[in-house]
C-alpha positions as CSV (number, residue, x, y, z in Angstrom):
1,X,-29.9,-3.8,136.9
2,X,-30.3,-2.8,133.2
3,X,-31.0,-6.4,132.2
4,X,-33.6,-6.7,134.9
5,X,-35.3,-3.5,133.7
6,X,-35.3,-4.9,130.1
7,X,-37.1,-8.0,131.3
8,X,-39.8,-5.9,132.9
9,X,-40.1,-3.9,129.6
10,X,-40.5,-7.1,127.6
11,X,-43.1,-8.5,130.0
12,X,-45.0,-5.2,129.7
13,X,-44.8,-5.4,125.9
14,X,-46.2,-8.9,125.9
15,X,-49.1,-8.1,128.2
16,X,-50.1,-5.1,126.1
17,X,-50.3,-7.3,123.0
18,X,-52.3,-9.9,124.9
19,X,-54.9,-7.4,126.3
20,X,-55.6,-5.5,123.1
21,X,-54.8,-5.0,119.4
22,X,-52.5,-2.1,120.3
23,X,-48.8,-2.7,119.5
24,X,-46.4,-0.9,121.7
25,X,-42.9,-0.3,120.2
26,X,-40.1,0.8,122.5
27,X,-37.8,3.5,121.1
28,X,-34.5,4.2,122.9
29,X,-31.9,6.9,122.2
30,X,-29.1,8.7,124.1
31,X,-30.1,12.3,123.5
32,X,-31.5,14.7,126.2
33,X,-35.1,15.7,125.9
34,X,-34.2,19.2,124.9
35,X,-32.3,18.0,121.8
36,X,-33.9,18.6,118.3
37,X,-33.5,15.0,117.4
38,X,-35.7,14.0,120.4
39,X,-38.3,16.6,119.2
40,X,-38.2,14.9,115.8
41,X,-38.8,11.5,117.5
42,X,-41.8,13.0,119.3
43,X,-43.2,14.0,115.9
44,X,-42.6,10.4,114.8
45,X,-44.5,9.1,117.9
46,X,-47.4,11.5,117.3
47,X,-47.7,10.9,113.6
48,X,-47.6,7.1,113.9
49,X,-50.3,7.2,116.6
50,X,-52.5,9.4,114.4
51,X,-52.0,7.4,111.2
52,X,-52.7,4.1,112.9
53,X,-55.6,5.5,115.0
54,X,-53.8,4.4,118.2
55,X,-53.1,0.8,117.1
56,X,-49.3,1.5,116.9
57,X,-47.9,3.3,119.9
58,X,-44.3,4.4,120.5
59,X,-42.9,4.6,124.0
60,X,-39.7,6.7,124.1
61,X,-36.8,6.1,126.4
62,X,-34.3,9.1,126.0
63,X,-31.1,10.1,127.8
64,X,-29.4,6.7,127.3
65,X,-31.8,5.0,129.7
66,X,-31.4,1.6,128.0
67,X,-27.7,1.9,127.2
68,X,-25.2,3.4,124.7
69,X,-25.9,3.6,121.0
70,X,-24.0,0.4,120.3
71,X,-25.7,-1.4,123.2
72,X,-29.2,-0.4,122.0
73,X,-28.4,-1.5,118.4
74,X,-27.5,-4.9,119.8
75,X,-30.8,-5.0,121.7
76,X,-32.6,-4.3,118.3
77,X,-30.7,-7.2,116.8
78,X,-32.0,-9.7,119.3
79,X,-35.5,-8.1,119.3
80,X,-35.5,-6.6,122.8
81,X,-36.1,-3.1,121.6
82,X,-38.0,-2.1,118.5
83,X,-36.5,1.3,117.3
84,X,-33.6,3.5,118.0
85,X,-31.8,6.6,116.8
86,X,-28.1,6.4,116.4
87,X,-25.3,8.2,114.6
88,X,-24.3,6.9,111.1
89,X,-20.8,6.6,112.6
90,X,-22.1,4.0,115.1
91,X,-24.1,2.3,112.3
92,X,-21.0,1.8,110.3
93,X,-19.7,-0.6,112.9
94,X,-22.7,-2.8,112.0
95,X,-23.3,-1.9,108.4
96,X,-20.0,-1.2,106.6
97,X,-21.5,0.9,103.8
98,X,-22.4,3.6,106.3
99,X,-18.7,4.3,106.4
100,X,-19.0,6.6,103.4
101,X,-21.0,9.1,105.4
102,X,-18.1,9.6,107.8
103,X,-15.6,10.7,105.2
104,X,-14.5,14.3,105.9
105,X,-15.4,17.1,103.5
106,X,-17.4,14.7,101.2
107,X,-20.4,16.9,100.7
108,X,-20.3,20.2,98.9
109,X,-23.1,21.9,100.8
110,X,-26.4,21.2,102.5
111,X,-28.3,20.8,99.2
112,X,-25.9,18.2,98.1
113,X,-26.1,16.5,101.5
114,X,-29.9,16.2,101.5
115,X,-30.1,15.2,97.8
116,X,-27.9,12.2,98.7
117,X,-29.7,11.2,101.9
118,X,-33.2,11.6,100.5
119,X,-32.5,10.2,97.1
120,X,-31.7,6.7,95.8
121,X,-28.3,6.6,97.5
122,X,-29.8,7.2,100.9
123,X,-32.6,4.8,100.4
124,X,-30.1,2.1,99.4
125,X,-28.1,2.7,102.5
126,X,-31.1,2.4,104.8
127,X,-32.2,-0.9,103.2
128,X,-28.7,-2.4,103.5
129,X,-29.1,-2.5,107.3
130,X,-31.8,-5.2,106.9
131,X,-29.0,-7.8,106.3
132,X,-27.9,-7.1,109.9
133,X,-31.5,-6.9,111.4
134,X,-31.3,-3.1,111.4
135,X,-33.6,-1.6,108.9
136,X,-33.2,2.2,108.3
137,X,-36.3,4.3,108.2
138,X,-34.9,7.8,107.6
139,X,-32.0,10.1,108.2
140,X,-32.1,13.0,110.7
141,X,-30.0,16.1,110.3
142,X,-27.2,16.2,112.7
143,X,-25.4,19.2,111.3
144,X,-21.7,19.6,110.9
145,X,-19.2,18.5,113.5
146,X,-16.6,21.0,114.8
147,X,-13.7,20.9,117.2
148,X,-13.9,22.3,120.7
149,X,-11.1,22.5,123.2
150,X,-10.5,23.4,126.8
151,X,-7.3,25.5,126.8
152,X,-5.9,25.8,123.3
153,X,-7.7,27.4,120.3
154,X,-7.8,25.4,117.0
155,X,-7.2,27.9,114.1
156,X,-5.2,25.6,111.8
157,X,-4.7,21.8,111.6
158,X,-1.2,22.3,113.2
159,X,-2.9,23.5,116.4
160,X,-4.3,20.0,116.9
161,X,-0.8,18.4,117.1
162,X,-0.3,16.7,120.4
163,X,-3.9,17.2,121.6
164,X,-6.1,14.3,122.8
165,X,-9.4,14.7,121.0
166,X,-12.4,12.5,122.0
167,X,-14.1,10.9,119.0
168,X,-16.8,8.3,118.5
169,X,-15.7,4.7,118.4
170,X,-15.5,4.7,114.6
171,X,-12.5,3.9,112.5
172,X,-12.9,6.9,110.1
173,X,-13.4,9.4,112.9
174,X,-10.2,8.1,114.5
175,X,-8.3,8.4,111.2
176,X,-9.6,11.8,110.5
177,X,-8.4,13.3,113.8
178,X,-5.1,11.5,113.5
179,X,-4.6,12.8,109.9
180,X,-4.9,16.3,111.2
181,X,-2.2,15.8,113.8
182,X,-4.4,15.1,116.9
183,X,-4.5,12.0,119.0
184,X,-7.9,10.5,118.6
185,X,-9.3,9.1,121.8
186,X,-12.5,7.0,121.5
187,X,-14.8,7.5,124.5
188,X,-18.5,7.3,125.5
189,X,-20.4,10.5,125.0
190,X,-21.6,10.3,128.6
191,X,-18.1,10.4,130.0
192,X,-16.9,13.4,128.0
193,X,-17.8,16.3,130.3
194,X,-15.8,14.9,133.2
195,X,-12.9,13.9,130.9
196,X,-12.5,17.4,129.6
197,X,-12.9,18.9,133.1
198,X,-10.2,16.6,134.5
199,X,-7.9,17.0,131.5
200,X,-8.2,13.3,130.4
201,X,-8.8,14.7,126.9
202,X,-8.0,18.2,125.6
203,X,-11.2,18.5,123.6
204,X,-13.6,16.8,121.2
205,X,-15.8,17.4,118.2
206,X,-19.5,17.7,117.7
207,X,-22.3,19.8,116.4
208,X,-23.5,23.0,118.2
209,X,-26.8,21.6,119.6
210,X,-25.0,18.6,121.1
211,X,-22.2,20.7,122.4
212,X,-24.6,23.0,124.2
213,X,-27.3,20.4,125.4
214,X,-24.6,18.3,126.9
215,X,-23.2,21.3,128.8
216,X,-19.7,20.5,127.5
217,X,-19.4,24.2,126.6
218,X,-19.1,24.9,130.3
219,X,-15.6,23.2,130.3
220,X,-14.5,24.2,126.8
221,X,-13.4,27.7,126.0
222,X,-13.0,27.4,122.2
223,X,-15.3,26.2,119.4
224,X,-13.8,26.0,115.9
225,X,-16.3,25.9,112.9
226,X,-14.2,23.8,110.6
227,X,-17.2,21.6,109.7
228,X,-15.0,18.5,109.0
229,X,-17.9,16.1,108.7
230,X,-21.7,16.0,108.2
231,X,-22.6,12.7,109.8
232,X,-26.4,12.2,110.0
233,X,-28.4,10.4,112.6
234,X,-30.4,7.4,111.5
235,X,-33.8,6.1,112.7
236,X,-33.6,2.3,112.8
237,X,-36.2,-0.4,113.3
238,X,-35.4,-4.0,114.2
239,X,-36.3,-6.3,111.4
240,X,-37.6,-8.7,114.1
241,X,-40.4,-6.1,114.6
242,X,-40.6,-4.8,111.0
243,X,-41.2,-8.2,109.6
244,X,-44.2,-8.8,111.9
245,X,-46.0,-5.6,110.7
246,X,-48.7,-5.8,108.1
247,X,-48.2,-4.0,104.8
248,X,-50.4,-1.2,106.0
249,X,-48.6,-0.9,109.3
250,X,-45.3,-0.7,107.5
251,X,-46.7,2.1,105.4
252,X,-47.8,4.0,108.5
253,X,-44.4,3.6,110.1
254,X,-42.5,4.7,107.0
255,X,-44.7,7.7,106.4
256,X,-44.5,8.8,110.0
257,X,-40.7,8.5,109.9
258,X,-40.5,10.6,106.7
259,X,-42.7,13.3,108.3
260,X,-40.5,13.3,111.4
261,X,-37.4,13.8,109.3
262,X,-38.8,16.9,107.7
263,X,-39.9,18.3,111.1
264,X,-36.5,17.5,112.6
265,X,-34.7,19.6,110.0
266,X,-36.7,22.7,111.3
267,X,-36.1,21.8,114.9
268,X,-32.4,21.4,114.0
269,X,-32.0,24.8,112.3
270,X,-33.7,26.6,115.1
271,X,-31.5,24.8,117.7
272,X,-28.3,25.6,115.9
273,X,-29.2,29.3,116.0
274,X,-30.1,29.1,119.6
275,X,-27.0,27.1,120.5
276,X,-24.6,29.5,118.8
277,X,-26.2,32.4,120.6
278,X,-25.8,30.5,123.9
279,X,-22.1,30.0,123.2
280,X,-21.5,33.6,122.5
281,X,-23.3,34.7,125.7
282,X,-21.3,32.2,127.7
283,X,-18.0,33.6,126.5
284,X,-16.9,30.7,124.3
285,X,-14.7,31.9,121.6
286,X,-16.1,31.1,118.2
287,X,-13.3,30.5,115.6
288,X,-14.0,30.5,111.8
289,X,-10.9,29.0,110.2
290,X,-9.9,28.4,106.6
291,X,-11.6,25.1,106.1
292,X,-9.6,24.3,103.0
293,X,-6.5,23.8,105.2
294,X,-8.4,21.1,107.1
295,X,-9.9,19.6,104.0
296,X,-6.4,19.3,102.3
297,X,-4.7,17.7,105.3
298,X,-7.5,15.2,105.9
299,X,-7.5,14.1,102.2
300,X,-5.5,11.0,103.1
301,X,-8.6,9.6,104.8
302,X,-10.6,9.7,101.5
303,X,-7.7,8.3,99.6
304,X,-7.4,5.4,101.9
305,X,-11.1,4.7,102.1
306,X,-11.5,4.5,98.3
307,X,-9.0,1.7,98.1
308,X,-12.1,-0.3,99.0
309,X,-13.9,-0.7,95.6
310,X,-17.3,-0.8,97.4
311,X,-16.7,2.6,99.0
312,X,-15.1,4.0,95.9
313,X,-18.2,3.3,93.9
314,X,-20.4,5.0,96.6
315,X,-18.1,8.0,96.8
316,X,-18.3,8.4,93.0
317,X,-22.1,8.3,93.1
318,X,-22.2,10.8,95.9
319,X,-19.9,13.2,94.1
320,X,-21.9,12.9,90.9
321,X,-25.2,13.6,92.7
């Protein structure tokens, strides 16, 4: 069924190009329409239309309509979809250098985080995806990821021992949870609510807006602000589309992406405040642990990753930023 729908989308795209000079670019992502990242994408859509005077149009497919993050990235690689938003953790399965952004407790604070992403290091990472037909346009703030559990509160790393914790299908995410004593369980985001409800997993980890917008707080009693990773989202365009754009069109796309990244930060901060208030009102216990305990126990992940000279060099550059 999904393949059939994709054929219809492609036929529609072709007919649009034949009938006018307007280029329609399909953008797919798996976030709900209430999510701050979706709102950032709408800013991208509006800004690009305005800059191009309607000659470049973005059609957005949210809520995972065209598949999981990995599936949509594969659609970009073959040129069936033009643009997507995915987690840097998912991107690392396609572009290995993105692994560095998944290392726990790598960034000192938000200023350090954004200096890296919006500076030369971030630009270099975005460009590296072109070798895999996945050119990065900008990073979106996705906050810090925290543990949440159904029955047992997480106050120290020892509390994770024996618990099945859902993680993204990413090697470093798996190693991070396992290093803290948990049992990492890769699983699709769309399956998580039911998995927690039925006890298939004991909990998971995510940022406040995603925890709330997915309604997973309804089946999880505890939320621990350990802030183990700050994994950004990435706006990606297929090089099969990018390479067909004129120099001016590329400029419009990049400028619109940059504008949307700044707008998304504001949406994100507002959403975090709103989400935390929602959690408190819903009776979810908010736990503020000693983060140094988690940082110390997960240090083995960093030590293992920097055995790779490529990642070691990137880590050194990030720490020096």
